[in-house]
N, C-alpha and C positions, 0 to 999 in steps of 0.2 A: 740338577733340574732336568726332568724328563723332556724329551723332544717328541712332539706330536707330529706324525706324518699326515699330510693332507692328500687325500685321493683326488684324482683329477675331476671326478663328478661330485665331489663333496660340496654341499651348500651350507655347511655349518658356519657358526660365527667365527671359526678360525680362518675362513677364507674371505678375502675382500669381496664385497658385493659385486663389484664390476669386473671380477675375475671368475665368476661362476659361469657355468654353462648357460644358465638362464639369461645372463647378460649378453650373450652372443646372438640372441634371437629376438625378433620382434614379439611384443606381447600379443597374445591371442586377441582378436578383435570381434569375431562373430560366432565362435564356437568355444565351449568350455574345454580347457586343456585336459589331456589324459592324466597327467601326473600332478603331484603336489609341489608347492613352492614354500621354502622356509619363510616364516612370517616377516622377518626384517627385510628380506629381499623383495617379497611381494609389495611391502609397504614402500620401499625405496623407489621401485619402478612406477607404481601408481603416483606417488608423490612427484616424481620427475615429470610425468605427463601433465600434471596439474600446473606446472610452471608455465604452460602455454596459455592458461587462462589469464585474463586481465587482472590487475591489482584492484581489488574491490574498494580499497580506500580512495582510489582515484576515480572511481565511478560516480560522477556527479549527475548522472542521469537517473539513478535509482533512488527511490524513497526509502529503501530498506536499510536496516541497521547493519553497519559494517565494522563497528568497533564495540567491544564489550570488555568489561573488567575480567580479570583472572578468576575472581570468585564466581562469576556467571558461568565461565567455562567449567569450573569444578562442579557446580550444581548440575549442569547439563550432563556431565559424566556420571555424577551420583545417581541421576534419574534415567540413565540410558535404558534401563529395563522396566520402567514404569509405564504401563498402558493406562492412559488417563480415563479411558472408557470403563475400565474395570474398577468401579468405585467401591465395591465390596472388598476387594483385595488391597486397594490403595486408598483407604478412607481419608488419610491426611492430605493427599494430593487433591482429592475431591473437595475437601474443606478449603484448601488454598484457592481452588478455582472459584468456589462460592464467595470467598472473601474478596477476590478480585472483582467479581461481578458487583458486589455491594459497594466497593470502593469507587468503581466507575459510575454506578448509578448515583452515588452521592456527588461525585465530581460533576456530573451532568444534570444535577438538580432534579432528580426524580422526586416525586411527591412523597413526603415523609409519612403521610397518612395512609398510603396504599403500598402493598407489597409489590416490589418490582420483580422482574424475572429476566434472566439472561444466561448466556453460555459462552464458553470459549469455542473457537473454530480454528481451522488451519490458517486463516488469514481473513482480511476484510472482504475479499471477494466472496468467500463462502458465507460470511456473516451478512453481506448485502443480499445474497440470494435468499437467506432465511428470512430477512426482513421483508423481501418482496413476496415470498410465499405466504407469510402471515397476512400481508395486505390482501392478497388474492383470495385467501380462504375467508377472511372477514367480509370482503365485498360480496363474494358468491353466496355466503350464508344469508346476508342481508337481502340480496336480490331474490333469492329463492323464497325467503319468508314473505316477501312482497308479491310473490307470484310473477316475477319478471324474468326475462331472458338473462342468463348468466354465462353465455357462450362466447362473448366478445370482450374480454377484459383488456384494458390498455393501461399503460403507465406513462406519465409525462415527466420528461427529464430535460436538462440542459446538456452540454457536452460532457458525457459520462465515460468512466472507465469501462473497458471491454466487458467486465463481469456483468454489467446490466444488460448488454446485448445478448450475452450468453443466457442470463436469466430469462429474458423475453423469449428466446428461441427454444430453450429447453423446457420451459413451463407454459408455453403456448399463450403468451401475453403480447399484445401489440405494443411496441415501444414507440412513443411519439417524442423523438429527440428534436427539440426546438432548434431550428437553425439560428446562427448568429447573424444579427442584422446590424448594419452600421458599424460602430466600434465596440459592440457588445462582446464580452468574454465569457458570459454565462447566462443562465436562466434569469429572466426579469419578470417582475409581477405582471406587467402588461401583456406578457405572452400567454398567460394562463387561460384567459377566456376563449381564446381561439382553439386551444388544444384539449381542454378538459370537457368532459361530458358525463353522462350518467354511468358510462362504462369505465370510468377512470378509477382504478383501484387505489391510486395514490400518486403523489408528486414526490420526486426525488430531488432534494436540495443538497448540493455538494459543498462541503466545507473544506475547500482546497481542490479546485479544479486541476486535474492532472496536467492539462496542457499549459497552464500559466501559473498556478499557485494561488489564484484569487479565490475568495469566498463568495458563494452565492448568498443573497440577502434572505436568510431563512425567515426572519421576523416579518419582513415586507411581503414575502410570498404568502405567509400565513394570513396576514391582514387582507390580502387580495382574495384568498380562498374564503375568508369570513364573509367578504362582500358577495362573492359568488353564491355562498350558501343562503345568504339573506334574500338574494334576488331570484335564485333558481331552485333552492332547496337541495342543492348538492353538497353533502357533507364529505369532503375529500381530505383524507389524512396526509401527513407528511412523513416520509422517512428521510433522515439525514445521513448521507454518506459522508461520514467524518473520518474516512480512512486515515488521513494525516492530521487534519485540523482538530480532531477530537482530543489529541494530546498536545495541541498548541494553544488553542483559544482559552481553555480553563486556567492557563498559567500566565500568559502575557497579553491576553485580550479579554480580561475578566468582565469588562462592561458590555461585551457583545452578547446579545440575546439570541440564542440559536438552538438551545437544547430543550430539555423537558420543562423548562420554564414556560414554553409555548404549549398550550394544551393540544394543539393540532399535531404536534410532533409525537408520534406513537412508537417510533423505534429509531435506534442509532446503531451504526456499525463503525468500527475503528480497527486499525491494525496495531496490535501490540508490537509487531516487528518493524514498524516504521518509526514514527516519532514517539512511540511508546517505549522505545529503546531496548526492547527484548530481542533475543535472537530470532532468526527466521523460523516461521512456522506457527504463529499465534495471532489470532484476531478475536474480536469481541462483538457480540450482538446483544443489545440491551433493549428491553421493551419498557414503556412507561409504567404499565401495570400488568398484572397477570392476565387480565381480561383481553389485553391487546395481542396475546399469543394464543391462537385457537388451540384448545385442548386436543382436537383431532390430529394435530401435527406432532404431538408428543407420543413417543413409543416407550413402553415399559418392558425392560429386558430382565428376565429372571434366570437365564442360563449361565450367568457369570457369578451367581451367588447373590442373594438378595433380589429385590425387585426395583430396578433402577430406571428412572425416567431419562430419556435421551431425545434431543432434538438437534440433528445435524445432518449434513449430507455425507460426512465421513463417519467412520466408526472407530476402529483401533487407530491410535496415534500416540506419539510420545507425550509424557507429562512434563518434560524438562522445561519447555518454553513457558508453560504456565507458572511453574515454580520460579523461573528466572524473572517473569513479569512481577510476581509478588516480591521477590528480592529487590527489584528496582523501586517498587513502591515504598518498601521499608528503608532501603538504603538512601534514597533521595528525598522522599517526602515532597511536600508542596514547594519548599524552599529550593531543593535541589533541581527539581524539574523546571521551576521558573528560571533559575540561573542558567541552565543549559539551553532552554528554548530561547531565552532573551539573547544569549550570546550568539546563537545561530542566526537569529533575526538581525542583530546588529551587524554581523559579518556580511549577511546578504545585502543589507542596505548600503554598507560601505562598498561592496563590489559593484552594486548598481551605479553608484556615483562615479566610480573609477571607469567603468565601461562607457558611461555617458560622455565622459570627457574625451574619449578617444576620437569622437567625431564620425564614427562609422555606423553607429547604432541608434535606433529609436527605441526607447524603453517601452515595452508593453506592460510590464509589472516590475516595480522597483523594490519589492520586499516589504512594503508598508501595508499593514492591515490584513495580511493573509499568511501564507506559509513562508518559512525562511527560504526564499528562492528569488531568482531574477529571470525574466523572460524579455527578449528583445528581437527586433528584426533589423535588417540592413536599411540604412537610410537611402542608399542608391543601389538598385538592383543591377546597374550596368557598370560596376566598377571592376569587373574582371574576375570576380570569384563569387561563390555562393556560400551560404552558411554551412551547407553540406561539405564544401571544400574546407572550410575552417574546422569543422568537426574532425574531418580526416587528418588535417595537418596537426592538430593538437594531440590526436591519438598516437602520433609517432612518439610523443613524450609520455604516453601511458594514460592520458586523460580521456575519459568518456563523457562527452556532453551531448545532450540530445538536440537534434534539429529535425523539424517536421512541419507539415502544414497545419494550420488551425482547422477545426471542423467546419462543415458547411454552415453558412454560406460564405465563409471567409477562408476557404481552402487555398486561395491564391496568396495568402499571407504566410510566408515561411518564418518560423520563429526558432530561436535557440533558447533552451532553458537550462539553468544551473541550479541544483538543489544543494543547500547547506545543511548538513546533518551533524549529529553528535560525532565528534572525532575529526571533523573538517575544521581545522584551526584557521585563524586569521593568517598565520604564516603560510599554511598550505595554500590558501586562496591567493595570497600574494604571488606564490610560485606559479599558480595557474594563470593569473593575470599576466605575468611576465611572458609565459609561453603563448598566450593569446596574442599579445602585442608582437612577439617574434613571428608568429604564424601569419598575422596580417601583413607585416612588413615583407615577408617572403612572397605572399600571394599578390601584393601590390606590384612588386618587382617582377613577378613571374605569373601573370594573369592566366586564367584557365578558360579560354574562350569557348571551348566545347566540352565543358565539364560533364562527366558522367556520374559524379558522386550523388548518392541517393540516401534517403533516410535509412539508418541502420538500427532503429530503436522502436520498440513497441511499448505501449503504456500498460504494462502488466503489473 
């Protein structure tokens, strides 16, 4: 058997990774290195740094998918070179995107007699902005046709995700975010008359408010807008931000009327990579009819081969997430999605009951009628610790749970929210509950009179 001598500066597979010269130095941080590094070594060092990230499965502050089947991972690998915008080169990926749009339009009760239209996006934030842009263009076109001023558009919302504030700033629209009054957790029908006027391009109704998980009453909001139209002649459309609820309500809250069954609902956005169960990087924007998406917002691209229509804020992006979304539709079907979402909802409701029995919390939302989540506040703000302290304490065990103030006018109410997603089993939640109980016991025995713990979470 031949003996291979290993040179001191050799980085080949014969040398242990942690005995190479590269392992004796810190990785470059802000400048590209001069030389090259053997692939397995570069992989090992980057992989090692990623150990400092949190464990995504224990992140119960995020709405996003953190568990996927091996087949999804393989499809993502298979599609790593597919640019979904290049529909001439990858026509089957384009066909799969189209199928997903039609599946969602059907799931959300789009009118069978009219051709719907929609597209994939990088997430529900981009999809929400597209919905907002369509509302603005439609409103402006109508105002100009009537010979009226179109320079002061506004949009009326309840407590919304940050993407709507970005939309308003980036696209020069006034956002009228209705404050929470009394014990309100979202937009109420009686709020609309005060905030809507002839410059309102639309009302955003949220199916799954990020702060608590509750659904805003889309049907009741629509009925109030019907009354406003009768009295004042203002025809104001609704966009439903169903970032999470769009993949919950159709399966476990089927009697809820919130989607295209309501004529006033013109567009819906949702996150495929949240409760849609797809990997990170896909959202969906669907319009009730082609007429609801202004033709002026659609671009036709001929330099990729063919003449392809596109409507998005991004251009080149991977097709794997779209393919994975279609895989989930095939793999799970109505029955599978229903089973998963019902299990998540049942687990959230069980957790709410257990937390309520501890005697420390008032439940803000107990997992019934909205997203699979719980939200609560402290019963006594003077018991020696805050919810921020509790979040910090359970993070020592790897758990990330969100603590933050509610929006105005309830910003003095600090809540903690836990989301139950696919892959968050009953057993895992039991372990979290045990750690919460242990953390509370420690904080009661070791109060934090001058706590400096603060929110460490953004609603992104």
